[in-house]
C-alpha positions as CSV (number, residue, x, y, z in Angstrom):
1,M,0.0,0.0,0.0
2,D,1.0,3.5,-0.7
3,L,-1.4,5.5,1.4
4,A,-1.9,9.3,1.3
5,L,-4.3,11.9,2.7
6,L,-5.7,14.2,0.0
7,P,-7.3,17.3,1.4
8,L,-10.8,17.9,0.0
9,S,-11.3,21.5,-1.2
10,V,-14.7,23.3,-1.0
11,L,-15.1,22.7,-4.8
12,A,-14.4,19.0,-4.4
13,I,-16.9,18.7,-1.5
14,E,-19.5,20.5,-3.6
15,L,-18.8,18.2,-6.6
16,L,-19.1,15.2,-4.4
17,S,-22.6,16.3,-3.5
18,T,-23.7,17.0,-7.1
19,D,-21.5,15.3,-9.7
20,R,-19.4,12.3,-8.8
21,S,-17.8,12.1,-12.3
22,A,-16.7,15.7,-12.0
23,F,-15.3,15.0,-8.5
24,E,-13.2,12.1,-9.9
25,R,-11.9,14.3,-12.7
26,A,-11.1,17.3,-10.4
27,T,-9.4,15.2,-7.7
28,G,-7.9,12.3,-9.5
29,I,-9.6,10.0,-7.0
30,A,-11.6,6.9,-8.1
31,L,-14.8,6.6,-6.2
32,C,-16.8,3.4,-5.4
33,A,-20.5,3.1,-5.0
34,E,-20.4,2.9,-1.2
35,W,-18.7,6.3,-0.7
36,P,-19.5,8.8,0.5
37,H,-21.3,6.9,3.2
38,A,-24.6,8.2,4.6
39,S,-23.1,9.9,7.7
40,L,-20.6,11.8,5.5
41,R,-23.2,12.9,3.0
42,E,-25.2,14.4,5.8
43,V,-22.4,16.7,6.9
44,L,-21.0,17.7,3.5
45,P,-22.6,21.1,3.7
46,A,-21.1,21.8,7.1
47,I,-17.7,20.5,5.9
48,A,-17.8,22.8,2.9
49,A,-18.7,25.8,5.2
50,T,-15.8,25.2,7.6
51,T,-13.0,24.2,5.2
52,S,-10.3,26.5,3.8
53,V,-7.1,26.2,1.8
54,E,-5.1,26.9,5.0
55,A,-7.0,24.5,7.2
56,P,-8.8,21.7,5.3
57,V,-11.4,19.8,7.3
58,A,-11.8,16.6,5.3
59,Y,-9.3,14.3,3.7
60,A,-9.7,11.3,1.3
61,I,-7.6,8.3,2.2
62,V,-6.2,6.9,-1.0
63,D,-4.0,4.0,-2.0
64,R,-1.8,5.2,-4.8
65,A,-0.4,1.8,-5.3
66,R,-3.8,0.6,-6.6
67,S,-4.6,3.2,-9.1
68,T,-7.1,2.8,-12.0
69,P,-5.8,2.3,-15.6
70,D,-6.3,6.1,-16.2
71,G,-4.2,6.9,-13.1
72,R,-6.8,7.8,-10.6
73,A,-5.9,6.9,-7.0
74,L,-8.2,4.3,-5.3
75,L,-10.2,5.7,-2.4
76,V,-10.1,3.5,0.7
77,G,-11.7,5.8,3.3
78,D,-11.9,9.3,4.8
79,V,-10.7,11.1,7.8
80,G,-11.1,14.6,9.1
81,F,-12.0,17.2,11.7
82,H,-15.5,18.0,12.8
83,G,-15.3,21.6,11.9
84,R,-13.0,24.2,13.4
85,P,-11.4,24.0,16.9
86,S,-13.3,25.4,19.8
87,A,-12.1,28.6,21.6
88,D,-10.0,26.4,24.0
89,G,-8.3,24.6,21.0
90,T,-10.4,21.3,21.2
91,I,-11.2,19.7,17.9
92,E,-13.0,16.4,17.2
93,I,-12.0,13.9,14.6
94,G,-13.7,11.2,12.7
95,Y,-12.7,8.5,10.2
96,S,-14.2,5.7,8.1
97,V,-12.6,3.0,6.0
98,L,-14.5,1.2,3.3
99,E,-15.6,-2.2,4.5
100,A,-13.5,-4.1,2.0
101,E,-10.4,-2.2,3.2
102,R,-10.8,-2.7,6.9
103,R,-8.4,-4.7,9.2
104,K,-5.4,-3.6,7.1
105,G,-4.1,-0.8,9.4
106,I,-5.5,2.0,7.2
107,A,-7.6,3.7,9.9
108,T,-4.6,3.7,12.3
109,W,-2.3,5.1,9.6
110,A,-4.8,7.8,8.7
111,L,-5.6,8.8,12.3
112,R,-1.8,9.1,13.0
113,A,-1.4,11.3,9.9
114,L,-4.4,13.5,10.9
115,L,-2.9,13.8,14.4
116,E,0.3,15.0,12.8
117,I,-1.7,17.7,10.9
118,A,-3.3,18.7,14.2
119,R,0.1,18.9,15.9
120,N,1.3,21.4,13.3
121,R,-1.7,23.7,13.8
122,D,-1.4,26.6,16.2
123,D,-5.1,26.6,17.0
124,V,-5.4,23.0,18.2
125,R,-4.5,22.0,21.8
126,T,-6.6,18.8,22.3
127,V,-8.1,16.2,19.9
128,V,-11.2,14.3,21.0
129,A,-13.2,11.5,19.4
130,G,-16.2,9.3,19.9
131,C,-17.1,5.8,18.9
132,D,-19.8,3.2,19.6
133,A,-19.2,1.2,22.7
134,D,-19.4,-2.1,20.8
135,N,-17.0,-1.0,18.0
136,D,-14.0,-3.0,19.0
137,A,-12.0,-2.1,15.8
138,S,-12.4,1.7,16.4
139,I,-11.6,1.3,20.1
140,G,-8.4,-0.5,19.0
141,V,-7.5,2.3,16.5
142,L,-8.0,5.0,19.1
143,R,-5.9,3.2,21.7
144,A,-3.2,2.5,19.2
145,C,-3.1,6.2,18.3
146,G,-2.7,7.3,22.0
147,F,-6.3,8.2,22.9
148,E,-7.6,7.5,26.4
149,S,-11.3,6.9,27.2
150,T,-12.8,9.8,29.1
151,G,-16.3,8.5,29.6
152,S,-19.2,6.4,28.3
153,D,-22.9,6.5,28.4
154,G,-23.2,2.8,27.7
155,E,-23.8,3.3,24.0
156,S,-20.8,5.5,23.0
157,I,-17.4,6.2,24.4
158,R,-15.6,9.6,24.4
159,W,-11.9,9.7,23.9
160,T,-9.1,12.3,24.3
161,S,-5.7,12.3,22.8
162,R,-3.0,11.9,25.5
163,S,-0.8,14.5,23.9
164,L,-0.2,16.5,20.8
165,E,3.5,16.7,21.6
166,P,5.7,15.4,18.7
167,A,6.5,11.7,19.1
């Protein structure tokens, strides 16, 4: 695998909502039928409203080693921030990997790459996340990336990064 995070511009996000073929041409990313998933489609307008060239919010996870014959990178998932940081520098993250691509370390790689992006931002002090209490794979990813559980309501678990200090 040759994984990369490709930031999604406002234009790319708008095309994703309206014209998948134009999105593929504009980004060089090969889409599959199951992406974007329903929860991402719901928040595309909010993502477009909060992204900027200086501080992208959403990233496509692509595997450049498995490109299409016309050279488009294969999309394997997405990762990003839930908007901008709060006044105290807290930002929430989320990620998703296509079902056929799971259990290959992609989510762990992508979350570590996103944490590095957060580390390099002056406006981020703390990174938080949430996952379903029965999502063992996500729990493993968050732990592997240095998150600690900060509470649960029985259905979901909240997580906080231990540190944004360089490794």
